Backbone as a ProteinNet text record, in pm:
[ID]
protein_1_A
[PRIMARY]
MPYLSRIRINPLRAESRRYLESPRAVHGAVMGGLPASTSDERPLWRIDSDDPHRPHLIVLTRTRPDWSHIVERAGWPDATGEHALVRDYAPLLALIEPGREFAFRLTANPVENSPTPTSPTAAQRRRIAAEQDPARRRGFRMAHRTAAEQLRWFLRRIDRWGFTVPASRTDPPAVGLEPVGAATSTGSGREVAQIDSAPREVRITARHRRTFTKNGRGPKVIVNSVTFEGHLQVTNAESLTHHLLNGIGPAKAYGCGLLTLGPIRGGREAAG
[TERTIARY]
-2376.8	-2247.5	-2271.7	-2200.5	-2233.9	-2152.4	-2189	-2157.1	-2124.9	-2025.1	-2020.8	-2030.8	-2111.2	-2138.5	-2094.4	-2045.3	-2000	-2065.8	-2154.3	-2237.3	-2222.3	-2181.2	-2152.3	-2290	-2276.5	-2395.5	-2384.8	-2460.8	-2450.7	-2558.4	-2475.5	-2534.8	-2617.8	-2605.9	-2664	-2822	-2858.5	-2970.5	-3093	-3193.1	-3316.9	-3324.5	-3320.9	-3336.5	-3215.8	-3085.9	-2969.6	-2973.3	-3049.4	-3066	-3156.3	-3260	-3344.3	-3281.4	-3186.3	-3115	-3013	-2956.2	-2872.6	-2943	-3059.8	-3140.2	-3226.1	-3260.2	-3358.5	-3321.2	-3275.2	-3242.9	-3345.1	-3474.6	-3575.9	-3586	-3567.3	-3560	-3441.3	-3336.6	-3213.9	-3259.4	-3311	-3358.3	-3430.2	-3541.2	-3634.2	-3564.6	-3462.1	-3381.9	-3293.4	-3231.2	-3150.9	-3224.9	-3348.6	-3431	-3493.1	-3501	-3551.8	-3444.5	-3304.7	-3205.2	-3197.3	-3285	-3281.8	-3390	-3376.3	-3484.4	-3587	-3726.7	-3834.6	-3814.9	-3749.2	-3723.7	-3653.7	-3592.1	-3503.8	-3550.7	-3671	-3741.9	-3719.8	-3675.9	-3647.6	-3519.2	-3433.7	-3288.5	-3281.4	-3172.1	-3148.8	-3018.3	-3021	-2876.1	-2843.4	-2701.2	-2636.6	-2587.6	-2592.4	-2552.9	-2516.7	-2431.7	-2405.8	-2370.1	-2367.2	-2330.9	-2191.3	-2086.5	-1964.5	-1958.3	-1926.8	-1915.3	-1783.2	-1672.1	-1524.4	-1524.5	-1571.6	-1572.9	-1719.7	-1768.9	-1918.1	-1966	-1869.3	-1925.5	-1940.5	-1880.1	-1887.4	-1910.7	-2017.2	-2042.2	-2071.7	-2059.8	-2077.9	-2175	-2266.5	-2351.4	-2276.4	-2239.9	-2170.8	-2273.6	-2310.8	-2417	-2362.7	-2379.8	-2344.8	-2478.8	-2488.8	-2626.5	-2562.7	-2648.4	-2645	-2633.1	-2717.7	-2730.3	-2673	-2675	-2610.9	-2712.4	-2695.9	-2783.9	-2798.5	-2890.1	-2875.7	-2912.9	-2821	-2832.9	-2869.6	-2927	-2938	-3029.3	-3135.8	-3240.4	-3185.1	-3087.7	-3010.5	-2918.3	-2863.5	-2762.4	-2863.8	-2977.7	-3052.7	-3104.1	-3154.4	-3223.1	-3127.3	-3018.4	-2931.9	-2762.2	-2742.5	-2606.7	-2571.2	-2462.1	-2446.8	-2459	-2586.5	-2604.9	-2550	-2511.9	-2456.3	-2303.8	-2237.4	-2102.1	-2027.9	-1886.9	-1779.8	-1763.9	-1715.7	-1681.3	-1767	-1727	-1817.8	-1899.6	-2011.9	-2091.1	-2154	-2140.6	-2194.7	-2105.7	-2013	-1921	-1960.1	-1996	-2031.9	-1922	-1864	-1761.1	-1791	-1740.7	-1772.4	-1701.7	-1765.1	-1705.8	-1641.8	-1633.1	-1560	-1425.6	-1359.8	-1196.3	-1152	-1225.3	-1194.3	-1220.8	-1315.1	-1362.4	-1254.2	-1192.6	-1097.6	-971.6	-938.8	-819.3	-815.5	-938.2	-946.1	-900.7	-804.1	-723.6	-685.8	-653.9	-614.6	-483.9	-461.6	-340.4	-315.4	-411.5	-408	-442.5	-405	-447.8	-516.8	-605.3	-677.4	-710.9	-720.9	-787.6	-930	-1012.3	-1165.2	-1234.8	-1361.3	-1458.9	-1597.5	-1646.3	-1788	-1885.8	-1993.2	-2112	-2201.8	-2200.4	-2282.7	-2392.1	-2478.4	-2564.7	-2550.5	-2453.5	-2413.1	-2536.4	-2601.1	-2695.6	-2686.6	-2723.8	-2727.8	-2869.5	-2908.1	-3035.1	-3006.9	-3106.5	-3097.6	-3222.6	-3255.5	-3392.6	-3401.9	-3317	-3350.2	-3290.1	-3363.7	-3323.6	-3294.7	-3166.9	-3150.7	-3260.9	-3285.2	-3373.8	-3462.9	-3577.2	-3670.2	-3762.9	-3802	-3877.4	-4020.7	-4127.7	-4249.7	-4316.5	-4282.2	-4321.3	-4263.1	-4157.4	-4080.1	-4138.4	-4188.7	-4253.6	-4377.2	-4452	-4585.2	-4572.5	-4475.3	-4445	-4413.8	-4332.2	-4293.2	-4404.4	-4477	-4616.6	-4729.8	-4708.2	-4806.4	-4759.5	-4657.9	-4595.9	-4658.4	-4697.1	-4734.5	-4636.8	-4529.5	-4404.3	-4284.5	-4250.7	-4110.2	-3997.2	-3983.3	-3867.3	-3858.7	-3971.1	-3965.3	-3953.7	-3911.1	-3916.2	-3805.4	-3843.2	-3778.8	-3682.4	-3579.4	-3475	-3512.9	-3475.2	-3497.6	-3370.7	-3385.9	-3274.6	-3234	-3109	-3059.2	-2935.8	-2945.1	-2849.2	-2734.2	-2586.1	-2474.9	-2466.3	-2445.9	-2447.6	-2317.9	-2231.4	-2097.3	-1998.7	-1893.3	-1781.1	-1724.3	-1696	-1613.5	-1707.1	-1821.1	-1907.9	-1922.4	-1933.3	-1934.4	-1820.7	-1698.4	-1566.5	-1568.6	-1609.8	-1600.5	-1694	-1798.9	-1915.2	-1831.8	-1778.8	-1687.5	-1593.1	-1502.7	-1396	-1460.2	-1565.4	-1611.3	-1667.2	-1675.3	-1741.8	-1649.5	-1525.3	-1439.4	-1406.1	-1392.2	-1357.6	-1472.6	-1592.8	-1697.9	-1716.1	-1673.5	-1680.5	-1573.2	-1476.3	-1354.7	-1251.7	-1214.4	-1113.8	-1041.7	-933.9	-875.7	-818.1	-822.2	-760.6	-620.2	-512.6	-391.2	-350.4	-258.4	-234.2	-169.8	-209.8	-155.1	-4.8	69.3	204.6	243.4	104.4	135.3	48.7	-102	-187.5	-216.2	-243.9	-291	-423.8	-467	-587.6	-705.7	-824.5	-923.9	-989.8	-1038	-1090.7	-1195.6	-1183.6	-1274.7	-1225.6	-1108.2	-1058.6	-912.1	-896.4	-763.6	-758.5	-645.6	-629.3	-700.6	-775	-854.7	-822.7	-853	-836.1	-935.3	-965.7	-1071.1	-1191.2	-1270.4	-1434	-1494.3	-1565.1	-1618.5	-1788.7	-1861.6	-2019.5	-2040.5	-2158.1	-2216.4	-2315.6	-2367.4	-2472.4	-2597.4	-2613.1	-2722.5	-2732.6	-2636.8	-2621.6	-2537.8	-2509.2	-2422.3	-2278.5	-2170.4	-2036.8	-1963.6	-1891.7	-1812.9	-1700.9	-1677.3	-1574.6	-1440	-1362.4	-1224.2	-1161.5	-1087.6	-1001.2	-861.4	-792	-637.1	-567.1	-443.9	-364.2	-298.7	-341.9	-284.1	-392.5	-365.8	-464.6	-469.8	-580.3	-592	-593.9	-575.5	-595	-730	-799.8	-947.7	-980.8	-1056.5	-1113	-1254.2	-1318.4	-1468.8	-1441.1	-1493.7	-1485.7	-1616.1	-1727.2	-1856.2	-1950.2	-2034	-2165.6	-2277.2	-2380.8	-2519.4	-2621.5	-2714.6	-2843.9	-2957	-3028	-3153.5	-3286.6	-3385.3	-3518.6	-3606.1	-3688.1	-3774.6	-3892.2	-3986.3	-4081.8	-4098.3	-4146.4	-4163.7	-4287.2	-4246.8	-4375.8	-4449.8	-4367	-4419.2	-4512.2	-4546.4	-4640.2	-4600.3	-4679.9	-4633.9	-4539.1	-4489.4	-4381.7	-4244.2	-4194.1	-4059.4	-3953.8	-3879.4	-3762.7	-3637.9	-3556	-3418.6	-3312	-3222.8	-3098.7	-2968.3	-2900.6	-2761.5	-2666.8	-2611.2	-2513	-2370.8	-2267.1	-2129.9	-2029.2	-1949.9	-1861.5	-1717.8	-1674.1	-1540.7	-1447.4	-1333.6	-1215	-1083.6	-1019.1	-898.4	-843.1	-755	-677.6	-744.1	-753.8	-782.7	-701.9	-684.4	-614.1	-714.1	-728	-835.2	-782.9	-872.2	-851.1	-939.3	-1052.6	-1143.1	-1213.3	-1164.4	-1189.9	-1345	-1408.1	-1536.5	-1639	-1603.1	-1684.8	-1669.2	-1545.3	-1550.3	-1630.9	-1603.6	-1674.5	-1846.6	-1866.5	-2042	-2076	-1986.3	-2036.2	-2031.4	-1916.5	-1917.3	-2039.2	-2083.8	-2187.7	-2330	-2320.8	-2474.6	-2493.6	-2357.3	-2377.5	-2362.1	-2340	-2319.1	-2413.9	-2480	-2578.4	-2689.3	-2790.9	-2904.2	-2922.6	-3029.9	-3073.5	-2994.8	-2987.4	-2922.8	-2982	-3133	-3221.4	-3180.2	-3143.8	-3118.3	-2985.8	-2899.6	-2750.8	-2649	-2671.7	-2585	-2554.5	-2445.7	-2396.5	-2300.7	-2275	-2180.1	-2059.9	-1968.9	-1820.8	-1753.8	-1652.9	-1572.3	-1432.7	-1352	-1208.5	-1141.3	-1020.5	-935.9	-780.7	-699.3	-557	-501.4	-406.5	-357.5	-267.5	-277.3	-193.2	-36	31	185.8	193.8	92.3	85.7	134	108.5	137.4	38.1	-83.9	-186.7	-249.3	-326.5	-388	-541.8	-633.1	-768	-820.9	-754	-811.3	-881.4
2486.1	2428	2305.4	2334.2	2245.8	2113.5	2004.7	1883.5	1824.4	1767.4	1662.1	1538.6	1456.5	1304	1245.6	1115.6	1017.5	900	845.5	719.9	608.7	496.4	389.3	337	309.8	264.3	126.9	51.1	-106.5	-108	-90.3	-91	-215	-329.3	-437.8	-440.2	-355.7	-331.8	-277.7	-291.1	-247.2	-92.4	-52.7	94.7	157.9	112.7	168.8	210.6	90.7	117.9	251.9	247.9	367.6	476.1	503.4	631	658.3	564.3	591	624.2	594.2	625.4	757.7	799.8	904	1000.9	1114.1	1223.2	1273.8	1259.7	1283.6	1178.7	1048.2	964.7	997.4	1048.1	1062.2	1184.7	1303.7	1406.3	1368	1279.7	1256.7	1181.8	1088.4	1022.6	1112.7	1210	1307	1413.2	1433	1511.7	1427.7	1316	1223	1193.5	1248.4	1229	1345.8	1445.9	1573.5	1576.9	1643.2	1662.4	1721.1	1729.9	1791	1931.8	1959.7	2122.3	2182.7	2121.8	2181.2	2151	2148.8	2116.4	2206.9	2345.9	2437.4	2449.8	2342	2331.9	2294.6	2336.3	2310.5	2225.9	2088.4	2016.6	2015.2	2021	1991.3	1822.7	1782.5	1626.8	1581	1499.1	1411.7	1287.7	1207.5	1067.9	1055.1	1010.4	988	837.6	817.7	678.1	649.1	685	642.2	509.4	446.8	293.6	247.6	220.9	169.7	66.2	-7.2	-119.6	-66.4	53.1	105.7	247.8	287.5	451.6	493.6	636.1	693.7	827.4	840.3	947.3	1063.9	1181.2	1298.2	1401.4	1444.2	1533.4	1647.3	1769.9	1870.8	1924.6	1925.5	1976.6	2088.2	2172.8	2277	2214.2	2105.2	2040.9	1884.4	1830.4	1702.7	1610.4	1507.2	1439	1306.8	1221.2	1059.5	988	921.2	838.7	684.5	642	502.7	447	531.4	473.3	445.7	535.7	499.2	377.9	370.4	245.1	119	114.2	7.5	-15.8	65.4	23.3	25.8	109	106.9	68.6	43.1	26.2	-125.5	-153.2	-280.6	-274	-280.2	-257.5	-360.5	-471.8	-583.4	-596.8	-516.9	-565.1	-482.2	-507.9	-433.8	-310.9	-207	-91.9	31.6	144.4	276.9	303.3	293.2	291.5	451.9	523.7	681.2	754.4	820.3	892.9	1043.6	1116.9	1232.9	1316.2	1428	1527.2	1648.5	1724.4	1867.1	1933.4	2043.4	2093.4	2228.4	2267.8	2397.2	2376.3	2270.8	2280.4	2280	2254.6	2275.8	2403.9	2471.2	2604.6	2702.8	2672.1	2751.4	2754.7	2648.5	2660.8	2735.3	2804.7	2870.8	3007.4	3034.5	3180.3	3195.1	3322.8	3370.8	3282.9	3251.8	3155.9	3036.9	2975.4	2837.7	2757.1	2630.2	2548.6	2426.2	2364.9	2247.8	2156.6	2054.2	1962.8	1990.6	1969	2016	1902	1884	1822	1902.1	1906.4	1997.9	1922.9	1883.9	1855.6	1946.9	2003	2094.7	2096.7	2199.1	2201.8	2301.2	2318.4	2423.8	2494.8	2591.4	2635.2	2801.9	2852.1	2997	3045.7	3163.2	3216.4	3300.4	3267.6	3335.6	3373.3	3510.5	3533.6	3492.7	3431.5	3385.7	3257.8	3142.7	3008.3	2977.1	2914.5	2861.4	2767.2	2675.3	2561.7	2546.4	2641.2	2639.5	2504.7	2467.4	2352.9	2399.6	2299.2	2324.5	2431.3	2404.2	2487	2629.1	2639.1	2771.7	2845.9	2772.1	2836.2	2894.4	2815.5	2860.5	3002.2	2984.1	3117.3	3241.5	3206.8	3316.2	3377.2	3290	3333.1	3393.7	3364.1	3425.9	3562.8	3605.8	3743.5	3833.3	3945.2	4074.1	4179.4	4170.2	4268.1	4180.7	4134.1	4068.9	4134.8	4273.1	4335.7	4313.6	4280.4	4248.2	4094.6	4016.4	3867.5	3815.3	3725.1	3664.4	3562.3	3557.7	3461.3	3301.3	3234.1	3090.5	3027.7	2930.8	2849.5	2741.8	2757.8	2682.5	2577.9	2465.2	2381.4	2369.2	2378.9	2353.4	2201.9	2161.4	2018.2	1956.9	2034.2	1972.8	1991.5	1910.4	1891.2	2058	2115.7	2227.4	2341.6	2365.5	2448.3	2453.6	2325.8	2303.3	2348.2	2322.8	2369.5	2523.8	2599.5	2714.5	2783.5	2733.7	2785.4	2783.8	2677.4	2677.9	2775.3	2789.5	2883.7	3016.9	3067.7	3197.3	3244.1	3155.1	3192.4	3160.9	3101.5	3078.4	3200.8	3314	3439.1	3487.2	3470.8	3505.3	3396.7	3288.5	3176.8	3169.2	3269.9	3297.7	3221.6	3178.4	3080.9	3095.4	3055.9	3057.4	2906.2	2847.4	2730.1	2737	2695	2716.5	2667.8	2702.6	2658.1	2506.9	2427.2	2295.3	2289.2	2215	2204.8	2091.7	1994.5	1874.5	1858.6	1877.1	1847.2	1941.5	1885.9	1967.1	2035.1	2127.8	2160.2	2078.4	2087	1999.9	2049.7	1941.4	1972.5	2104.5	2190.4	2293.1	2417.1	2387.7	2495.5	2530.7	2529.3	2585.8	2725.5	2788.8	2934.5	3004.4	3118	3203	3361.6	3442.3	3596.3	3633.8	3775.5	3840.4	3780.5	3817.7	3778.1	3834.8	3741.2	3784.3	3762	3849.4	3844.4	3711.5	3666.5	3553	3591	3736.3	3785.8	3769.3	3701.3	3686.8	3783.9	3867.5	3949	3868.9	3752.2	3687.8	3692.5	3681.6	3674.5	3553.8	3520	3392.2	3438.6	3350.9	3387.4	3372.8	3447.9	3437.5	3340.8	3243	3142.2	3165.1	3189.7	3222.8	3117.4	3116.9	3037.1	2906.5	2914.5	2801.2	2730.9	2583.6	2495.8	2489.8	2451.3	2466.9	2337.1	2324.6	2216.1	2173.5	2141	2104.1	2022.4	1900	1802.4	1752.6	1728.3	1657.4	1531.4	1469.7	1325.2	1258.7	1308.4	1238.6	1321.5	1300.6	1371.9	1287.6	1326.9	1258.8	1349.2	1284.1	1343	1281.2	1316.7	1251.7	1318.1	1239.1	1296.7	1217.9	1315.5	1264.6	1372.6	1337.8	1420.8	1436.2	1593.1	1625.6	1537.1	1500.2	1423.5	1322.6	1273.5	1152.2	1198.9	1326.6	1361.7	1507.9	1558.7	1681.4	1687.4	1780.5	1801.6	1734.7	1672.3	1627.8	1736.6	1686.8	1767.5	1708.2	1780.2	1742.5	1790	1724.2	1777.4	1718.6	1821.8	1748.8	1813.6	1709	1709.2	1683	1754	1751.8	1758.5	1656.8	1673.1	1702.5	1811.1	1890.9	1844.8	1806.1	1789.4	1845.5	1889.5	1964.5	2020	2133.8	2201.5	2333.6	2402.4	2550.3	2624	2753.8	2833.6	2954.7	2959.9	3058.8	3200.4	3269.7	3421.7	3512.2	3467.4	3535.9	3445.4	3437.2	3330.6	3320.2	3460	3473.4	3427.7	3442.8	3418.9	3268.5	3192.4	3050.1	2984	3034.9	2962	2988.5	3105.1	3100.4	2993	2980.4	2876.7	2729.6	2719.9	2570.1	2536.6	2643.7	2633.6	2625.2	2713.7	2743.7	2665.8	2600.2	2561.2	2646.2	2592.3	2647	2608.5	2716.9	2683.5	2624.1	2587.4	2517.8	2376.1	2320	2194.9	2143.2	2209.9	2186.9	2063.6	2056	1937.6	1820.7	1830.8	1698.7	1654.3	1690.4	1640.9	1715.8	1843.3	1940.4	2064.8	2103	2229.4	2210.6	2106.7	2068.8	2062.2	2175.5	2179.6	2127.5	2036.3	1978.8	1994.1	2004.5	2033.5	1913.7	1886.2	1807.8	1836.6	1747	1764.3	1753.4	1836.3	1808.8	1676.3	1578.2	1458.6	1505.7	1450.5	1493.8	1578.9	1606.9	1663.9	1805.3	1885	2035.2	2097.3	2045.2	2095.3	1999	2042.2	1933.1	1999	1944.6	1999.9	1933.9	1860.9	1833.2	1674.1
6602.3	6566.3	6457.2	6342.8	6208	6242.6	6179.3	6185	6036.5	6015.6	5881.5	5905.1	5821.4	5866.6	5748.3	5747.3	5653.3	5672.1	5611.4	5628.9	5509.1	5564.6	5472.2	5427.7	5295.3	5219.7	5172.4	5173	5120.2	4970.6	4867.1	4747.2	4708.1	4768.4	4745.1	4826.3	4904.1	4981.9	4896.6	4897.6	4830.7	4845.5	4983.4	4998.1	4972.8	4968.4	4893.9	4753	4675.3	4544.5	4510.5	4595.6	4592.3	4605.3	4713.9	4740.7	4622.6	4545.3	4447.5	4321.5	4314.5	4198.6	4204.8	4340.4	4363.3	4465.5	4403.9	4502.6	4624	4564.4	4639	4777.6	4736.5	4846.8	4970.5	4910.6	5003	5075	5003.9	5095.2	5209.6	5178	5274.8	5394.4	5349.4	5459.4	5538.2	5467.4	5545.1	5641.8	5597.1	5688.4	5813.7	5793	5886.7	5997.1	5970.7	6074.7	6165.1	6145.2	6215.7	6324.4	6431.5	6536.7	6458.8	6533.2	6472.3	6498.6	6590.6	6626.1	6535.1	6443.1	6344.3	6189.9	6203.6	6066.7	5954.8	6002.2	5906.8	5857.4	5902.4	5849.7	5726.4	5646.8	5509.8	5501.2	5524.1	5525.2	5365.1	5374.3	5248	5234.5	5122.9	5089	4977.3	4966.5	4833	4842.1	4753.4	4721.6	4678.4	4749.1	4689	4641.6	4520.3	4477.5	4413.5	4469	4432.2	4418	4511.9	4496.1	4488.8	4368.6	4360	4454.5	4492.5	4592.3	4729.6	4754.6	4881.8	4891.4	4843.7	4840.7	4975.4	4994.3	5117.2	5076.8	5192	5190.8	5278.3	5227.2	5314.3	5333.4	5465.9	5499.5	5598.9	5549.7	5644.4	5707.2	5834.5	5919.3	6011.6	6059.1	6168.6	6292.8	6324.2	6457.5	6442.9	6542.3	6551.7	6521.6	6414.3	6361.6	6424	6389.4	6417.6	6285.1	6235.5	6116.1	6130.4	6256.9	6262.8	6184.7	6147.8	6045.8	5909.4	5866.7	5736.5	5765.7	5833.8	5886.3	5887.3	5956.2	5962.3	5820.9	5739.2	5612.9	5494	5496.8	5380.8	5414.8	5523.2	5540.2	5584.2	5684.7	5750.5	5901.5	5934.9	6084.4	6180.8	6153.8	6234.5	6192.9	6107.2	6074.1	6152.2	6150.2	6228.9	6161.2	6245.7	6184.9	6229.5	6186.6	6223.2	6079.6	6115	6008	5978.7	6081.4	6051	6141.5	6083.3	6136	6149.1	6274.9	6277.1	6352	6273.4	6331.4	6352.7	6439.4	6471.1	6345.7	6284.8	6154	6198.9	6337.2	6349.3	6342.4	6400.8	6385.3	6232.4	6136.4	5972.3	5958.6	6006.5	5976	6033.2	6130.9	6210.6	6117.6	6023.8	5964	5848.6	5803.4	5667.3	5684.9	5632.7	5619.9	5471.7	5451.2	5299	5286.3	5178.9	5112.2	5162.2	5231.8	5266.6	5157.9	5152.1	5021.7	5088.4	5010.1	5036.4	4913.2	4927.1	4817.8	4831.7	4754.1	4735.6	4655.5	4694.1	4610.5	4632.2	4497.6	4481.6	4389.9	4440.5	4330	4324.2	4218.5	4183.9	4057.5	4038.1	3919.2	3840.4	3771.3	3673.8	3579.1	3618.6	3547.7	3537.6	3434.6	3399.7	3385.5	3423.7	3381.3	3251	3148.4	3013.4	2974	2916.9	2886.9	2747.5	2678.8	2552.5	2514.1	2561	2530.7	2385.2	2361.7	2222.9	2178.2	2245.7	2215.3	2326	2316.6	2430.1	2446.9	2546.3	2567.2	2543.5	2543.5	2501.2	2606	2755.7	2856.3	2832.7	2819.2	2772.3	2661.4	2575	2447.6	2491.5	2547.2	2615.9	2696	2776.9	2878.8	2781.3	2675.2	2589.2	2525.6	2475.7	2393.7	2478.1	2622.1	2695.1	2748.6	2731.7	2784.7	2729.2	2805.3	2745	2722.3	2833.4	2810.8	2798.2	2666.3	2658.7	2730.3	2742	2789.5	2935.5	3012.4	3160.1	3184.9	3080.5	3090.9	3179.1	3274.9	3369.5	3311.9	3358	3306	3301.9	3193.6	3217.7	3260.8	3354.4	3415	3309.7	3252.1	3147.4	3204.5	3198.6	3230.7	3132.9	3183.7	3099.7	3085.3	2925.3	2923.3	2909.2	2830.9	2810.2	2911.7	2917.5	3010.9	3017.6	2899.5	2879.7	2930.8	2888.8	2957.9	3107.3	3162.9	3318.5	3385.7	3311.1	3385.4	3376	3244.5	3237.1	3349.1	3371	3489.1	3611.6	3655.3	3769.6	3795.6	3669.8	3690.2	3708.2	3630	3626.2	3760.6	3866	3991.3	4111.7	4094.4	4212.1	4285.3	4231.3	4296	4390.6	4346	4456.1	4547.8	4543.8	4637.1	4739.9	4723.4	4800.9	4806.4	4665.4	4656.5	4503.6	4471.7	4340.1	4328.5	4201.9	4155	4103.7	4175.2	4121.5	3967.9	3904.1	3772.5	3789.6	3685.9	3713.9	3633	3699.8	3661.2	3552.2	3555.2	3457.5	3351.5	3395.3	3293.2	3181	3063.7	2960.3	2976.2	2894.9	2919.3	2873.2	2950.9	2899.9	2763.5	2697.1	2570.7	2576.7	2515.5	2525.5	2600.4	2679.7	2762	2735.6	2594.3	2540.1	2566.1	2557.9	2589.1	2483.5	2533.1	2451.4	2499.2	2409.5	2449.1	2538.9	2527.4	2628.9	2617.3	2696.7	2666.5	2557.3	2504.1	2383.5	2380.6	2309.7	2312	2213.4	2280.2	2211.8	2093.2	2105.1	2023.3	2081.7	2208.8	2252.2	2403.8	2420.9	2536.1	2652.3	2630.9	2714.4	2669.2	2757.8	2730.1	2764.9	2679.8	2680.6	2791.8	2886.9	3001	2942.1	2989.1	2970.5	3058.3	2975.1	3046.1	3020.4	3117.5	3098.4	3038.7	3003.1	2930.5	3010.1	3157.7	3214.1	3259	3234.5	3276.1	3441.5	3509.4	3645.4	3707	3854.9	3920	3966.5	3848.3	3881.4	3774	3800.5	3693	3735.8	3634.1	3650.8	3658.8	3784.9	3800.4	3789.2	3784.8	3763.2	3702.6	3627.9	3556.9	3554.9	3615	3633.6	3590.3	3509.2	3495.5	3536.7	3640.2	3701	3678.2	3656.1	3640.5	3735.1	3812.2	3900.2	3925.3	3993.6	4035.1	4171.8	4219.6	4347.7	4394.3	4514.1	4593.7	4531.9	4406.8	4323.2	4223.3	4197.1	4118.7	4068.7	3967	3903.4	3797.8	3750.2	3653.5	3681	3574.6	3607.6	3653.2	3744.2	3758.8	3716.2	3662.5	3585.4	3658.4	3708.7	3758.4	3710.1	3641.6	3597.5	3681.7	3765.3	3862.9	3812.7	3865.6	3821.6	3939.5	3942.8	4063.6	4006.5	4052.5	4059.4	4169	4125.1	4236.8	4181	4285.2	4259.9	4401.8	4368.6	4466.1	4471.6	4584.5	4598.1	4680.3	4671.2	4759.1	4809.8	4936.4	4988.7	4976.9	4918.7	4896.2	4986.7	5015.6	5105.7	5217.2	5323.4	5417.1	5454.4	5476.6	5516.9	5418.2	5275.1	5160.5	5159.3	5162.6	5155.7	5255.5	5387.4	5499.8	5482.2	5423.8	5399.5	5290.8	5169.1	5082.6	5130.3	5224.9	5281.3	5355.6	5442.2	5529.2	5459.8	5347.6	5282	5143.2	5098.9	4960.1	4840.7	4731.3	4616.5	4495.8	4434.6	4329.8	4359.5	4264.7	4294.6	4321.9	4349.4	4365.9	4504.3	4598.4	4705.6	4775	4775.3	4818.5	4753.9	4634.5	4560.1	4530.3	4628.5	4627.8	4563	4537.3	4485.2	4593.3	4577.8	4653.5	4769.2	4797	4909.2	4861.4	4921.2	4902.1	5026	4997.3	5124.9	5091	5199.1	5201.7	5263.6	5208.5	5285.6	5270.5	5324.5	5293.5	5170	5123.3	4976	4996.4	4900.9	4914.5	4916.6	5001	5013.2	5142.5	5204	5356.7	5344.3	5238.6	5239.2	5340.9	5330.5	5442.7	5504.2	5608.8	5682.2	5720.8	5687.8	5711.4	5843.1	5924	6051.8	6054.8
[MASK]
++++++++++++++++++++++++++++++++++++++++++++++++++++++++++++++++++++++++++++++++++++++++++++++++++++++++++++++++++++++++++++++++++++++++++++++++++++++++++++++++++++++++++++++++++++++++++++++++++++++++++++++++++++++++++++++++++++++++++++++++++++++++++++++++++++++++++++++++

């Protein structure tokens, strides 16, 4: 039975600042809230900082967690209020059906695999030089850096995730997402996605680039996280449920991949 948790974080505490700066530290804290018998579990999490003075850690787990260690070290353990809210996720999943609309938030790591990086790093150049059969080259994971590329990455994939994003009735297109024709080749074997003429109910609300090392040593890990918010309409309930429970894209251990749903403002839908 899955559970969705919301944990209040006190940004003035030393441990909280470590969480806000290091995805590796948060991953360790999240895993510490799960029983040893579920050590093979792969929880999803993200930090929501709508109010930088009152950030929240959002976590999706398969089993019921205990976040008392996070509250003690990074929250307000003696203050009034509910510091770690844990809810059964099943009632929300039961609401998912084709045609239903929800507000959504997704923090993801927009990347694509390409056999021909335009600006290869030193490590990529060494790997290319060492190849004996370039025709069998494995793709390189390339991060999308601009907001326009990141929005295109998102919109190209929503069908496979089980939803569509309705057309916006008020907002103009974001820079770089003006209407274009059919998909065109880039000359490197990849296609530029077709973006229809209608701007969609989605926007980027946060972008972060974090660098750290695994286990405190070894090569650097770079994660470009992007938070998307907007409205969605369910097209495939089974696919959307799968992605809600299993996450979207890479870097799930480091705060990416968690898609959450909520009611659309104005009361058109309720997510429980």
